[in-house]
N, CA, C and O of each residue as an XYZ file, in Angstrom:
376
protein
N     -14.477     24.279      3.881
C     -13.824     23.970      5.213
C     -12.007     24.627      3.696
O     -11.791     24.374      2.510
N     -11.184     25.538      4.864
C     -10.239     26.025      4.013
C      -9.204     25.273      3.912
O      -9.153     24.245      4.587
N      -7.780     25.751      2.734
C      -6.634     24.892      3.448
C      -6.395     24.829      4.848
O      -6.610     23.832      5.536
N      -5.944     25.919      5.257
C      -5.350     25.910      7.090
C      -6.654     25.706      7.589
O      -7.049     26.368      8.550
N      -7.274     24.970      7.110
C      -8.096     24.313      8.002
C      -8.066     22.763      8.237
O      -8.005     21.978      9.184
N      -8.133     22.743      7.032
C      -8.101     21.411      6.785
C      -6.843     20.833      7.442
O      -6.922     19.737      7.997
N      -5.531     21.600      7.407
C      -4.110     21.227      7.370
C      -4.232     21.292      9.303
O      -3.783     20.373      9.989
N      -4.849     22.429      9.860
C      -5.026     21.903     11.675
C      -6.024     20.928     12.005
O      -5.874     20.312     13.060
N      -7.201     20.637     11.147
C      -7.631     19.759     11.727
C      -7.047     18.256     11.163
O      -7.526     17.286     11.750
N      -6.203     18.010     10.237
C      -5.090     16.867     10.252
C      -4.717     16.836     11.542
O      -5.055     16.004     12.383
N      -3.657     18.230     11.743
C      -2.866     18.086     13.175
C      -3.123     17.675     14.162
O      -2.320     16.957     14.759
N      -4.333     17.988     14.674
C      -4.880     18.069     15.670
C      -5.897     16.456     16.081
O      -6.510     15.959     17.026
N      -5.493     16.125     14.500
C      -5.678     14.328     15.112
C      -5.061     14.197     15.120
O      -4.759     14.501     16.274
N      -4.030     13.794     14.566
C      -2.412     13.010     14.369
C      -1.729     13.592     16.284
O      -1.280     12.655     16.944
N      -1.715     14.560     16.759
C      -1.755     14.994     17.656
C      -2.451     14.069     19.155
O      -1.915     14.007     20.262
N      -3.952     13.344     18.678
C      -4.168     13.786     19.551
C      -5.227     11.821     19.527
O      -6.115     11.165     20.071
N      -4.055     11.817     18.315
C      -3.938     10.138     18.083
C      -6.071      9.244     17.292
O      -6.717      8.223     17.058
N      -6.060     10.507     17.288
C      -7.585     10.066     16.226
C      -7.638      9.847     14.954
O      -7.155     10.597     14.105
N      -8.560      8.216     14.614
C      -8.237      8.104     13.643
C      -9.017      9.214     12.411
O     -10.075      9.843     12.410
N      -7.907      9.064     11.438
C      -7.797      9.833      9.896
C      -9.000      9.665      9.320
O      -9.234      8.555      9.800
N     -10.190      9.967      8.492
C     -10.610      9.887      7.604
C     -10.045      9.324      5.876
O      -9.049      9.650      5.231
N     -10.931      8.578      5.623
C     -10.296      8.425      4.061
C      -9.842      9.435      3.328
O      -9.182      8.975      2.396
N      -9.873     10.274      3.314
C      -9.739     11.476      2.351
C      -8.704     12.230      2.421
O      -7.867     12.597      1.597
N      -9.007     12.557      4.396
C      -7.313     13.096      4.385
C      -6.045     12.131      5.074
O      -5.046     12.466      5.711
N      -6.517     10.897      4.679
C      -5.156      9.697      5.080
C      -5.032      9.972      3.440
O      -3.978     10.593      3.303
N      -5.659      9.776      2.126
C      -4.619     10.589      0.868
C      -4.532     11.343     -0.003
O      -4.431     11.489     -1.221
N      -4.636     12.101      1.538
C      -4.042     14.173      1.357
C      -2.741     13.788      1.913
O      -1.966     14.743      1.973
N      -2.367     12.904      2.250
C      -1.372     13.598      3.179
C      -0.145     12.182      1.986
O       0.901     12.440      1.391
N      -1.011     10.614      2.089
C      -0.237      9.711      1.031
C       0.149     10.430     -0.105
O       1.197     10.098     -0.658
N      -0.696     11.616     -0.674
C      -0.165     13.111     -2.107
C       0.308     13.416     -1.802
O       1.324     12.783     -2.088
N       0.698     14.645     -0.837
C       1.369     14.669     -0.236
C       2.853     14.957      0.133
O       3.553     15.961      0.008
N       3.137     13.399      0.760
C       4.041     13.203      1.123
C       5.110     12.310     -0.055
O       6.254     11.861     -0.126
N       3.874     12.423     -0.855
C       4.752     11.877     -2.500
C       4.958     12.709     -3.629
O       5.819     12.663     -4.507
N       4.068     13.426     -3.453
C       4.627     14.979     -4.762
C       6.323     15.300     -3.930
O       7.424     15.365     -4.476
N       5.936     15.463     -2.330
C       7.636     15.983     -1.645
C       8.842     15.340     -1.955
O       9.889     15.918     -1.663
N       8.873     14.258     -2.489
C       9.371     12.942     -2.849
C       9.541     12.759     -4.855
O      10.087     11.823     -5.438
N       9.082     13.602     -5.292
C       8.809     13.973     -6.510
C       8.546     12.300     -6.746
O       9.248     11.794     -7.622
N       7.635     11.446     -6.065
C       6.855     10.600     -7.098
C       5.890     10.449     -6.972
O       5.392     10.343     -5.852
N       4.711     10.321     -8.893
C       4.078     10.902     -8.382
C       2.679      9.775     -8.731
O       1.456      9.869     -8.625
N       3.826      8.503     -9.280
C       2.261      7.506     -9.729
C       2.209      6.578     -8.621
O       3.223      6.166     -8.058
N       1.130      6.275     -8.331
C       1.136      5.211     -7.437
C       1.159      3.612     -7.080
O       0.217      2.839     -6.910
N       2.907      3.342     -7.015
C       2.427      1.260     -7.466
C       1.648      0.734     -6.869
O       1.651      0.916     -5.652
N       0.623     -0.164     -7.488
C       0.843     -0.772     -6.729
C       0.628     -2.375     -7.493
O       1.369     -2.509     -8.466
N      -0.348     -3.699     -7.166
C       0.353     -4.884     -6.964
C      -0.819     -5.291     -7.519
O      -1.391     -4.428     -8.184
N      -1.438     -6.547     -7.425
C      -2.003     -7.032     -7.816
C      -2.080     -9.095     -7.877
O      -2.301     -9.521     -9.010
N      -1.934    -10.034     -6.922
C      -1.349    -10.975     -6.324
C      -2.704    -11.472     -6.589
O      -3.766    -11.037     -6.144
N      -2.399    -12.910     -7.758
C      -3.685    -13.455     -7.367
C      -3.352    -15.260     -7.182
O      -2.437    -15.702     -7.876
N      -3.887    -15.955     -6.523
C      -4.345    -17.123     -6.463
C      -4.639    -18.379     -6.973
O      -5.783    -18.665     -6.620
N      -4.046    -19.433     -7.766
C      -5.689    -20.126     -8.233
C      -5.335    -21.806     -7.832
O      -4.231    -22.191     -8.216
N      -6.088    -22.683     -7.186
C      -5.820    -23.640     -6.847
C      -6.480    -25.171     -8.415
O      -7.063    -24.616     -9.346
N      -6.437    -25.736     -8.470
C      -6.640    -26.733     -8.659
C      -7.833    -27.158     -8.790
O      -8.107    -28.055     -9.589
N      -9.026    -26.378     -7.762
C     -10.181    -26.104     -8.307
C     -10.958    -24.838     -9.338
O     -12.147    -24.828     -9.659
N     -10.064    -23.971     -9.667
C     -10.732    -22.357     -9.986
C     -10.602    -21.638     -9.293
O     -10.393    -20.498     -9.707
N     -10.639    -21.831     -8.161
C     -11.269    -21.712     -6.938
C      -9.814    -19.642     -7.545
O      -8.811    -19.430     -8.227
N     -10.767    -18.846     -6.681
C      -8.754    -17.991     -6.777
C      -9.695    -17.145     -5.332
O     -10.805    -17.295     -4.820
N      -8.092    -15.923     -5.022
C      -8.145    -14.866     -4.412
C      -7.525    -13.957     -5.011
O      -6.797    -14.193     -5.975
N      -7.752    -12.601     -4.454
C      -6.925    -12.021     -5.274
C      -6.613    -10.687     -4.047
O      -7.028    -10.351     -2.938
N      -5.764    -10.299     -4.920
C      -4.718     -8.975     -3.488
C      -4.135     -7.767     -4.257
O      -2.982     -7.687     -4.682
N      -5.054     -6.894     -4.362
C      -3.608     -5.685     -4.307
C      -3.710     -5.121     -3.284
O      -4.445     -4.987     -2.306
N      -2.264     -4.622     -3.969
C      -1.156     -4.590     -2.928
C      -0.084     -3.442     -3.036
O       0.751     -3.423     -3.940
N      -0.180     -2.324     -1.881
C       1.077     -1.508     -2.328
C       2.203     -2.353     -0.867
O       2.295     -3.055      0.140
N       2.743     -1.596     -1.796
C       4.397     -2.393     -0.646
C       4.402     -1.652      0.781
O       4.077     -0.516      1.124
N       4.927     -2.814      1.496
C       5.175     -2.208      2.959
C       6.148     -1.557      3.040
O       6.149     -0.660      3.882
N       7.711     -1.827      1.934
C       8.395     -1.945      2.572
C       9.101     -1.325      1.200
O       9.170     -2.198      0.336
N       9.676      0.029      0.751
C      10.505      0.030     -0.488
C      11.747      0.510     -0.348
O      11.977      1.509      0.333
N      12.467     -0.014     -0.846
C      14.284      0.396     -1.293
C      14.666      0.929     -2.076
O      14.249      0.180     -2.959
N      15.301      1.879     -2.733
C      15.505      2.131     -4.149
C      17.468      2.846     -4.316
O      17.974      3.842     -3.799
N      17.955      1.994     -5.067
C      19.204      0.913     -5.359
C      19.925      2.372     -6.391
O      19.300      2.344     -7.452
N      20.986      3.582     -6.427
C      21.801      4.010     -7.424
C      22.425      3.881     -8.360
O      23.018      4.958     -8.421
N      22.722      3.326     -9.147
C      24.249      2.383     -9.566
C      23.729      3.308    -11.773
O      22.836      3.593    -12.570
N      25.249      3.290    -11.491
C      25.651      4.087    -12.812
C      24.479      4.688    -13.981
O      24.536      4.162    -15.092
N      23.595      5.597    -13.792
C      22.633      6.361    -14.202
C      21.561      5.132    -14.274
O      21.258      4.692    -15.383
N      21.044      4.635    -13.208
C      19.547      4.601    -13.593
C      19.655      3.625    -11.459
O      20.441      3.309    -10.566
N      17.990      3.626    -11.909
C      17.835      3.325     -9.923
C      17.310      1.522    -10.117
O      16.693      1.072    -11.082
N      17.771      0.758     -8.911
C      16.808     -0.523     -8.898
C      16.238     -0.327     -7.372
O      16.703     -0.205     -6.239
N      14.769     -0.375     -8.105
C      13.736     -0.202     -6.318
C      13.442     -1.367     -6.020
O      12.744     -1.877     -6.896
N      13.658     -2.027     -5.176
C      12.900     -2.884     -4.435
C      11.502     -3.063     -2.791
O      11.345     -2.720     -1.619
N      10.882     -3.802     -3.856
C       9.274     -3.785     -2.859
C       9.169     -4.993     -1.910
O       9.178     -6.203     -2.138
N       9.085     -4.405     -0.972
C       8.310     -6.307      0.374
C       7.505     -5.819      0.305
O       7.241     -4.618      0.246
N       6.471     -7.453      0.296
C       5.752     -7.118      0.196
C       4.949     -7.987      1.995
O       5.629     -8.743      2.689
N       3.931     -7.718      2.236
C       3.205     -8.649      3.408
C       1.758     -9.578      3.137
O       0.658     -9.284      3.605
N       1.998    -10.540      2.431
C       1.000    -11.840      2.016
C       0.411    -12.883      2.321
O       1.101    -13.902      2.276
N      -0.791    -13.003      2.663
C      -1.695    -14.636      3.308
C      -2.752    -14.635      2.313
O      -3.384    -13.785      1.686
N      -2.699    -16.367      2.431
C      -3.485    -16.449      1.933
C      -3.798    -17.465      1.975
O      -3.116    -18.427      1.623
N      -5.882    -17.524      2.805
C      -6.279    -18.211      3.399
C      -6.348    -19.921      1.722
O      -6.421    -19.729      0.508
N      -6.316    -20.599      2.088
C      -5.976    -22.040      1.486
C      -7.397    -23.261      1.761
O      -7.250    -23.705      2.899
N      -8.214    -23.671      1.322
C      -8.823    -24.654      1.608
C      -8.292    -25.979      1.037
O      -7.919    -25.824     -0.126
N      -8.093    -27.629      1.637
C      -7.671    -27.958      1.239
C      -8.238    -29.505      1.647
O      -7.980    -30.019      2.735
N      -9.318    -30.376      0.255
C      -9.722    -30.911      1.116
C      -8.698    -31.571      1.516
O      -7.524    -31.216      1.418
N      -9.578    -33.654      2.496
C      -8.664    -34.451      2.615
C      -8.845    -35.453      1.379
O      -9.567    -35.744      0.426
N      -7.643    -35.782      2.094
C      -6.782    -36.583      1.174
C      -6.255    -36.436     -0.732
O      -6.019    -37.174     -1.688
N      -6.308    -34.627     -0.303
C      -5.706    -33.657     -1.351
C      -4.063    -34.255     -1.846
O      -3.944    -35.074     -0.935
N      -3.199    -34.346     -2.377
C      -2.241    -33.810     -2.201
C      -1.595    -32.344     -2.847
O      -1.145    -32.423     -3.990
N      -1.548    -31.249     -2.272
C      -0.771    -30.033     -3.008
C       0.920    -29.654     -2.018
O       1.675    -28.761     -2.404
């Protein structure tokens, strides 16, 4: 499929509320990042350890970001949605 056909297919899917495939989603994200001059995709890894050495890991992107510009530098604030399910044995105090 050529570039124009690919764009037309994505446009049709968006207009008809049809699920995009992974490649189409990545293409849109890349185009938006490039248009905003953001070339590195940030991600964060959060690891939860309990006292029994069980772990849960999440690799995630922020759900919201805000950039504040100050005197020659910028501060970026990222917000995440984070949910962990923990198993706590009866009688344990955590």
